[in-house]
BALOBA-1460 file (C-alpha; in Angstrom, 3 decimals):
// residues 252
<rec num="1" residu="m" x="9.161" y="26.509" z="-10.567"/>
<rec num="2" residu="i" x="7.252" y="23.281" z="-11.565"/>
<rec num="3" residu="e" x="6.018" y="20.789" z="-9.016"/>
<rec num="4" residu="i" x="4.207" y="17.803" z="-9.995"/>
<rec num="5" residu="h" x="2.881" y="15.226" z="-7.558"/>
<rec num="6" residu="g" x="1.125" y="11.890" z="-8.128"/>
<rec num="7" residu="l" x="0.161" y="12.790" z="-11.723"/>
<rec num="8" residu="t" x="-1.886" y="10.085" z="-13.549"/>
<rec num="9" residu="k" x="-3.437" y="10.233" z="-16.892"/>
<rec num="10" residu="s" x="-5.225" y="7.369" z="-19.009"/>
<rec num="11" residu="f" x="-6.947" y="7.223" z="-22.217"/>
<rec num="12" residu="g" x="-9.437" y="4.466" z="-21.953"/>
<rec num="13" residu="p" x="-7.753" y="1.300" z="-20.809"/>
<rec num="14" residu="k" x="-4.427" y="2.822" z="-21.581"/>
<rec num="15" residu="h" x="-2.606" y="4.004" z="-18.497"/>
<rec num="16" residu="v" x="-0.074" y="6.694" z="-19.909"/>
<rec num="17" residu="l" x="0.936" y="8.442" z="-16.586"/>
<rec num="18" residu="r" x="1.042" y="6.257" z="-13.575"/>
<rec num="19" residu="g" x="1.867" y="8.604" z="-10.624"/>
<rec num="20" residu="i" x="4.527" y="11.042" z="-11.708"/>
<rec num="21" residu="d" x="6.496" y="12.972" z="-8.981"/>
<rec num="22" residu="l" x="8.799" y="15.662" z="-10.560"/>
<rec num="23" residu="s" x="10.312" y="18.897" z="-9.531"/>
<rec num="24" residu="v" x="12.038" y="21.359" z="-11.649"/>
<rec num="25" residu="v" x="13.856" y="24.237" z="-10.091"/>
<rec num="26" residu="r" x="13.611" y="27.680" z="-11.556"/>
<rec num="27" residu="g" x="16.310" y="28.145" z="-14.158"/>
<rec num="28" residu="e" x="17.077" y="24.539" z="-14.569"/>
<rec num="29" residu="s" x="17.214" y="22.605" z="-17.899"/>
<rec num="30" residu="l" x="15.372" y="19.320" z="-17.392"/>
<rec num="31" residu="v" x="15.493" y="16.676" z="-20.303"/>
<rec num="32" residu="v" x="12.899" y="13.805" z="-20.297"/>
<rec num="33" residu="i" x="13.979" y="10.691" z="-22.220"/>
<rec num="34" residu="g" x="12.293" y="7.515" z="-22.956"/>
<rec num="35" residu="g" x="10.999" y="5.483" z="-25.728"/>
<rec num="36" residu="s" x="8.144" y="6.308" z="-27.945"/>
<rec num="37" residu="g" x="4.618" y="6.079" z="-26.234"/>
<rec num="38" residu="t" x="6.069" y="6.346" z="-22.800"/>
<rec num="39" residu="g" x="4.135" y="9.345" z="-22.042"/>
<rec num="40" residu="k" x="6.720" y="12.258" z="-22.535"/>
<rec num="41" residu="s" x="4.518" y="14.422" z="-24.669"/>
<rec num="42" residu="v" x="1.386" y="13.792" z="-22.557"/>
<rec num="43" residu="l" x="3.297" y="15.025" z="-19.555"/>
<rec num="44" residu="l" x="3.787" y="18.294" z="-21.290"/>
<rec num="45" residu="k" x="0.275" y="18.508" z="-22.534"/>
<rec num="46" residu="c" x="-0.851" y="18.064" z="-18.888"/>
<rec num="47" residu="i" x="1.297" y="20.806" z="-17.590"/>
<rec num="48" residu="l" x="0.007" y="23.127" z="-20.183"/>
<rec num="49" residu="g" x="-3.471" y="22.063" z="-19.677"/>
<rec num="50" residu="l" x="-4.035" y="20.634" z="-23.166"/>
<rec num="51" residu="n" x="-4.808" y="17.214" z="-21.407"/>
<rec num="52" residu="a" x="-6.732" y="17.231" z="-18.177"/>
<rec num="53" residu="p" x="-4.939" y="14.936" z="-15.478"/>
<rec num="54" residu="d" x="-6.929" y="12.194" z="-13.897"/>
<rec num="55" residu="g" x="-5.337" y="12.724" z="-10.720"/>
<rec num="56" residu="g" x="-2.427" y="14.373" z="-8.916"/>
<rec num="57" residu="s" x="-1.374" y="17.929" z="-8.936"/>
<rec num="58" residu="i" x="0.743" y="20.378" z="-11.086"/>
<rec num="59" residu="v" x="1.777" y="23.711" z="-9.506"/>
<rec num="60" residu="i" x="3.626" y="26.265" z="-11.762"/>
<rec num="61" residu="d" x="5.396" y="29.210" z="-10.049"/>
<rec num="62" residu="g" x="3.337" y="28.622" z="-6.939"/>
<rec num="63" residu="k" x="-0.093" y="28.431" z="-8.498"/>
<rec num="64" residu="p" x="-2.065" y="25.523" z="-9.718"/>
<rec num="65" residu="a" x="-1.921" y="24.799" z="-13.458"/>
<rec num="66" residu="t" x="-5.632" y="23.618" z="-13.784"/>
<rec num="67" residu="g" x="-8.953" y="25.149" z="-12.859"/>
<rec num="68" residu="h" x="-8.594" y="28.361" z="-14.654"/>
<rec num="69" residu="a" x="-12.019" y="30.013" z="-14.602"/>
<rec num="70" residu="g" x="-11.984" y="32.236" z="-17.632"/>
<rec num="71" residu="a" x="-10.214" y="33.042" z="-20.883"/>
<rec num="72" residu="s" x="-8.110" y="35.954" z="-19.582"/>
<rec num="73" residu="e" x="-6.908" y="33.749" z="-16.545"/>
<rec num="74" residu="r" x="-5.953" y="31.005" z="-18.963"/>
<rec num="75" residu="e" x="-4.251" y="33.476" z="-21.272"/>
<rec num="76" residu="e" x="-2.291" y="34.809" z="-18.219"/>
<rec num="77" residu="f" x="-1.239" y="31.368" z="-17.368"/>
<rec num="78" residu="l" x="-0.075" y="30.444" z="-20.938"/>
<rec num="79" residu="s" x="1.871" y="33.610" z="-21.300"/>
<rec num="80" residu="k" x="4.351" y="32.004" z="-18.940"/>
<rec num="81" residu="f" x="5.252" y="29.526" z="-21.636"/>
<rec num="82" residu="g" x="7.113" y="29.106" z="-24.992"/>
<rec num="83" residu="m" x="7.402" y="26.271" z="-26.999"/>
<rec num="84" residu="l" x="9.619" y="24.953" z="-29.939"/>
<rec num="85" residu="f" x="7.228" y="22.145" z="-31.606"/>
<rec num="86" residu="q" x="8.658" y="19.101" z="-33.290"/>
<rec num="87" residu="g" x="9.254" y="19.894" z="-36.859"/>
<rec num="88" residu="a" x="9.072" y="23.849" z="-36.004"/>
<rec num="89" residu="a" x="5.174" y="23.850" z="-36.871"/>
<rec num="90" residu="l" x="5.413" y="27.191" z="-38.570"/>
<rec num="91" residu="f" x="2.200" y="28.558" z="-40.152"/>
<rec num="92" residu="d" x="2.681" y="28.144" z="-43.918"/>
<rec num="93" residu="s" x="0.547" y="31.146" z="-44.810"/>
<rec num="94" residu="l" x="2.361" y="33.632" z="-42.650"/>
<rec num="95" residu="t" x="5.772" y="35.234" z="-43.199"/>
<rec num="96" residu="v" x="8.749" y="34.357" z="-41.016"/>
<rec num="97" residu="w" x="8.503" y="37.451" z="-38.912"/>
<rec num="98" residu="q" x="4.752" y="37.045" z="-38.510"/>
<rec num="99" residu="n" x="5.335" y="33.333" z="-37.311"/>
<rec num="100" residu="v" x="7.865" y="34.639" z="-34.812"/>
<rec num="101" residu="a" x="5.486" y="37.440" z="-33.668"/>
<rec num="102" residu="f" x="2.357" y="35.332" z="-33.558"/>
<rec num="103" residu="r" x="1.674" y="35.702" z="-29.939"/>
<rec num="104" residu="l" x="2.694" y="39.343" z="-29.855"/>
<rec num="105" residu="l" x="0.005" y="40.173" z="-32.321"/>
<rec num="106" residu="r" x="-2.777" y="38.502" z="-30.479"/>
<rec num="107" residu="g" x="-4.614" y="38.549" z="-27.273"/>
<rec num="108" residu="a" x="-5.270" y="41.220" z="-24.602"/>
<rec num="109" residu="n" x="-1.524" y="42.268" z="-24.455"/>
<rec num="110" residu="r" x="-1.034" y="42.371" z="-28.293"/>
<rec num="111" residu="k" x="1.533" y="44.863" z="-29.433"/>
<rec num="112" residu="p" x="1.351" y="47.312" z="-32.284"/>
<rec num="113" residu="r" x="2.239" y="45.738" z="-35.619"/>
<rec num="114" residu="a" x="5.458" y="47.771" z="-35.990"/>
<rec num="115" residu="e" x="6.672" y="46.948" z="-32.437"/>
<rec num="116" residu="a" x="5.837" y="43.322" z="-32.945"/>
<rec num="117" residu="r" x="7.977" y="43.192" z="-36.103"/>
<rec num="118" residu="a" x="10.920" y="44.883" z="-34.443"/>
<rec num="119" residu="i" x="10.833" y="42.335" z="-31.601"/>
<rec num="120" residu="a" x="10.522" y="39.478" z="-34.202"/>
<rec num="121" residu="l" x="13.637" y="40.735" z="-35.950"/>
<rec num="122" residu="e" x="15.461" y="40.981" z="-32.736"/>
<rec num="123" residu="k" x="14.739" y="37.471" z="-31.842"/>
<rec num="124" residu="l" x="15.610" y="36.362" z="-35.438"/>
<rec num="125" residu="k" x="18.937" y="37.929" z="-34.865"/>
<rec num="126" residu="r" x="19.354" y="36.130" z="-31.623"/>
<rec num="127" residu="v" x="19.214" y="32.653" z="-33.288"/>
<rec num="128" residu="g" x="21.568" y="33.835" z="-36.105"/>
<rec num="129" residu="l" x="18.965" y="34.764" z="-38.781"/>
<rec num="130" residu="g" x="19.133" y="38.204" z="-40.530"/>
<rec num="131" residu="p" x="16.496" y="40.513" z="-41.553"/>
<rec num="132" residu="d" x="16.662" y="39.282" z="-45.106"/>
<rec num="133" residu="v" x="14.508" y="36.196" z="-44.140"/>
<rec num="134" residu="a" x="11.735" y="38.104" z="-42.197"/>
<rec num="135" residu="d" x="9.466" y="38.453" z="-45.286"/>
<rec num="136" residu="l" x="10.049" y="35.009" z="-46.588"/>
<rec num="137" residu="y" x="7.571" y="32.062" z="-46.023"/>
<rec num="138" residu="p" x="8.545" y="28.994" z="-44.319"/>
<rec num="139" residu="a" x="8.522" y="26.859" z="-47.542"/>
<rec num="140" residu="e" x="11.408" y="28.985" z="-48.925"/>
<rec num="141" residu="l" x="13.723" y="28.040" z="-45.755"/>
<rec num="142" residu="s" x="15.786" y="24.924" z="-45.123"/>
<rec num="143" residu="g" x="14.983" y="22.729" z="-42.293"/>
<rec num="144" residu="g" x="17.640" y="24.002" z="-39.899"/>
<rec num="145" residu="m" x="16.411" y="27.708" z="-40.657"/>
<rec num="146" residu="q" x="12.744" y="26.586" z="-39.979"/>
<rec num="147" residu="k" x="14.035" y="25.241" z="-36.472"/>
<rec num="148" residu="r" x="15.694" y="28.569" z="-35.770"/>
<rec num="149" residu="v" x="12.464" y="30.399" z="-36.533"/>
<rec num="150" residu="g" x="10.593" y="28.158" z="-34.327"/>
<rec num="151" residu="l" x="13.128" y="28.877" z="-31.660"/>
<rec num="152" residu="a" x="12.721" y="32.668" z="-32.179"/>
<rec num="153" residu="r" x="8.867" y="32.365" z="-31.834"/>
<rec num="154" residu="a" x="9.403" y="30.271" z="-28.515"/>
<rec num="155" residu="i" x="11.300" y="33.133" z="-26.975"/>
<rec num="156" residu="a" x="9.566" y="35.945" z="-28.631"/>
<rec num="157" residu="a" x="7.479" y="36.763" z="-25.543"/>
<rec num="158" residu="d" x="10.395" y="36.243" z="-23.131"/>
<rec num="159" residu="p" x="8.678" y="33.247" z="-21.283"/>
<rec num="160" residu="q" x="9.565" y="32.000" z="-17.974"/>
<rec num="161" residu="v" x="9.295" y="28.346" z="-19.069"/>
<rec num="162" residu="i" x="10.161" y="26.871" z="-22.437"/>
<rec num="163" residu="f" x="9.334" y="23.493" z="-23.759"/>
<rec num="164" residu="f" x="11.414" y="21.818" z="-26.412"/>
<rec num="165" residu="d" x="9.593" y="18.790" z="-28.206"/>
<rec num="166" residu="e" x="12.367" y="16.833" z="-30.108"/>
<rec num="167" residu="p" x="14.486" y="19.987" z="-31.126"/>
<rec num="168" residu="t" x="16.853" y="18.231" z="-33.421"/>
<rec num="169" residu="t" x="14.530" y="15.770" z="-35.194"/>
<rec num="170" residu="g" x="15.242" y="15.704" z="-38.978"/>
<rec num="171" residu="l" x="18.407" y="17.687" z="-38.792"/>
<rec num="172" residu="d" x="21.938" y="16.827" z="-39.719"/>
<rec num="173" residu="p" x="24.599" y="16.407" z="-36.984"/>
<rec num="174" residu="i" x="26.194" y="19.721" z="-37.664"/>
<rec num="175" residu="m" x="22.932" y="21.636" z="-37.620"/>
<rec num="176" residu="a" x="21.647" y="19.622" z="-34.512"/>
<rec num="177" residu="g" x="24.687" y="20.801" z="-32.742"/>
<rec num="178" residu="v" x="23.941" y="24.399" z="-33.657"/>
<rec num="179" residu="i" x="20.479" y="24.067" z="-32.382"/>
<rec num="180" residu="n" x="21.735" y="22.454" z="-29.195"/>
<rec num="181" residu="e" x="24.229" y="25.225" z="-28.625"/>
<rec num="182" residu="l" x="21.414" y="27.841" z="-29.248"/>
<rec num="183" residu="i" x="18.994" y="26.300" z="-26.797"/>
<rec num="184" residu="r" x="21.562" y="25.909" z="-23.948"/>
<rec num="185" residu="s" x="22.861" y="29.541" z="-24.468"/>
<rec num="186" residu="i" x="19.376" y="31.014" z="-24.744"/>
<rec num="187" residu="v" x="17.941" y="29.285" z="-21.740"/>
<rec num="188" residu="t" x="20.856" y="30.364" z="-19.662"/>
<rec num="189" residu="e" x="20.688" y="34.006" z="-20.864"/>
<rec num="190" residu="m" x="17.160" y="34.145" z="-20.242"/>
<rec num="191" residu="g" x="17.334" y="32.460" z="-16.924"/>
<rec num="192" residu="a" x="14.301" y="30.389" z="-18.121"/>
<rec num="193" residu="t" x="13.246" y="27.014" z="-16.893"/>
<rec num="194" residu="a" x="13.395" y="24.404" z="-19.600"/>
<rec num="195" residu="i" x="11.865" y="20.993" z="-20.317"/>
<rec num="196" residu="t" x="13.115" y="19.137" z="-23.330"/>
<rec num="197" residu="i" x="11.790" y="15.810" z="-24.728"/>
<rec num="198" residu="t" x="14.331" y="14.068" z="-26.943"/>
<rec num="199" residu="h" x="15.722" y="10.679" z="-27.898"/>
<rec num="200" residu="d" x="18.959" y="12.240" z="-28.978"/>
<rec num="201" residu="m" x="21.723" y="11.628" z="-26.351"/>
<rec num="202" residu="t" x="23.947" y="14.249" z="-27.756"/>
<rec num="203" residu="s" x="21.159" y="16.681" z="-27.136"/>
<rec num="204" residu="v" x="20.775" y="15.454" z="-23.710"/>
<rec num="205" residu="r" x="24.419" y="15.980" z="-22.781"/>
<rec num="206" residu="a" x="24.438" y="19.356" z="-24.507"/>
<rec num="207" residu="i" x="21.151" y="20.739" z="-22.914"/>
<rec num="208" residu="a" x="20.413" y="19.058" z="-19.615"/>
<rec num="209" residu="d" x="21.275" y="19.972" z="-16.015"/>
<rec num="210" residu="k" x="19.052" y="17.068" z="-15.047"/>
<rec num="211" residu="v" x="17.607" y="14.029" z="-16.774"/>
<rec num="212" residu="a" x="14.469" y="12.160" z="-15.991"/>
<rec num="213" residu="m" x="13.549" y="8.838" z="-17.781"/>
<rec num="214" residu="l" x="10.093" y="7.888" z="-18.346"/>
<rec num="215" residu="h" x="9.145" y="4.149" z="-19.071"/>
<rec num="216" residu="d" x="5.549" y="2.695" z="-18.919"/>
<rec num="217" residu="g" x="4.205" y="5.814" z="-17.405"/>
<rec num="218" residu="v" x="6.529" y="5.812" z="-14.482"/>
<rec num="219" residu="l" x="9.681" y="7.685" z="-13.818"/>
<rec num="220" residu="r" x="12.256" y="5.039" z="-13.725"/>
<rec num="221" residu="w" x="15.267" y="7.380" z="-13.038"/>
<rec num="222" residu="q" x="16.160" y="10.986" z="-12.408"/>
<rec num="223" residu="g" x="19.380" y="12.721" z="-11.588"/>
<rec num="224" residu="p" x="22.109" y="15.045" z="-12.756"/>
<rec num="225" residu="v" x="23.220" y="14.704" z="-16.396"/>
<rec num="226" residu="a" x="26.717" y="13.932" z="-15.218"/>
<rec num="227" residu="e" x="25.398" y="10.701" z="-13.447"/>
<rec num="228" residu="i" x="23.825" y="9.118" z="-16.651"/>
<rec num="229" residu="d" x="26.936" y="7.339" z="-17.676"/>
<rec num="230" residu="t" x="27.896" y="6.001" z="-14.327"/>
<rec num="231" residu="t" x="24.527" y="4.986" z="-12.909"/>
<rec num="232" residu="d" x="24.017" y="1.246" z="-12.837"/>
<rec num="233" residu="d" x="20.271" y="1.573" z="-13.494"/>
<rec num="234" residu="p" x="19.372" y="-0.886" z="-16.206"/>
<rec num="235" residu="y" x="16.848" y="1.190" z="-17.880"/>
<rec num="236" residu="i" x="19.231" y="4.047" z="-18.451"/>
<rec num="237" residu="q" x="22.012" y="1.887" z="-19.453"/>
<rec num="238" residu="q" x="19.992" y="0.104" z="-22.194"/>
<rec num="239" residu="f" x="18.507" y="3.266" z="-23.295"/>
<rec num="240" residu="i" x="21.592" y="5.460" z="-23.871"/>
<rec num="241" residu="h" x="23.750" y="2.594" z="-25.294"/>
<rec num="242" residu="g" x="20.848" y="1.558" z="-27.623"/>
<rec num="243" residu="r" x="20.949" y="-2.242" z="-26.582"/>
<rec num="244" residu="a" x="18.313" y="-4.545" z="-27.820"/>
<rec num="245" residu="e" x="18.573" y="-6.707" z="-24.643"/>
<rec num="246" residu="g" x="17.343" y="-5.392" z="-21.251"/>
<rec num="247" residu="p" x="14.267" y="-4.456" z="-19.104"/>
<rec num="248" residu="i" x="12.876" y="-2.242" z="-22.085"/>
<rec num="249" residu="e" x="11.220" y="-4.539" z="-24.373"/>
<rec num="250" residu="a" x="11.935" y="-3.882" z="-28.043"/>
<rec num="251" residu="l" x="9.087" y="-4.278" z="-30.614"/>
<rec num="252" residu="r" x="10.047" y="-7.171" z="-32.890"/>
C-alpha cells in the first residue's frame, strides 16, 4: 500500500530524513518509534504531501504521492487518508457531530447535512459514544472522550490509510488501553493500512503488526512486533527499556 524509497528531507542545515526505505503492506499496522526530533512526524507529513521531500519516492496504492497538478487531484489523493491528531485537535467552534463529519460536509463529494450527521452518529457509536454527545462542544468533553471523537472523525470517510499521531498522549492508563483496543479493532475491521507514531511501548504492543525505529533520520531497525523484546539491536533495547546509557544520547 505504501512504498518509500530513499526518502530525504532537510530544513536548512538540519537533515531530518536521510534515506528512508520503508514498505507497508495493505491492511498492516506499522508503528514508528523513536525519540523526539528523530523525523517521525516529518515522515507522515511527507507521505501526505504537507512537506515536499528533497529526494526519493513515495508511492501510495501504486500511484506517486507527489506531483498532483490540480485541487481535484489533490483532494482525490487525500481522500484515501484519515488521521487522529495528537491531542485530538478538534475544532472548538463546531459541535461533536460537525467535527466528525467535517470532511463529509466539504469538497466535491460532500454529502447532504442530514446524511453527514447520520454517518457521524454511526461513527460515534463505533467508538463508544452515544447520540447525547453529538450536539455538545469539545470543551464539554473529557480528554478521553475528545480522543474518541477524533478517532470517529479519522474513520468518518472510511479511509484506506489511517495515521495515528501519539494516540494515547495525555490519557490515564485505563483510557489509553481503551483507545489502543479501539484502534486495533477498527483498523482490523476496516481492513485499513495504519501508521502510528508513539513513545508508548504499551501502545506499540497493542497496535503494531510491524515496528520501525527512527533515529537521527535513519531507520535503525524494523521488524515484527514479536521481535522487539528479543532483538539484540542496541537502539531498540535502550529505547524500550528507557535506559540512559546506550547509543542514543540523552540530553543532560
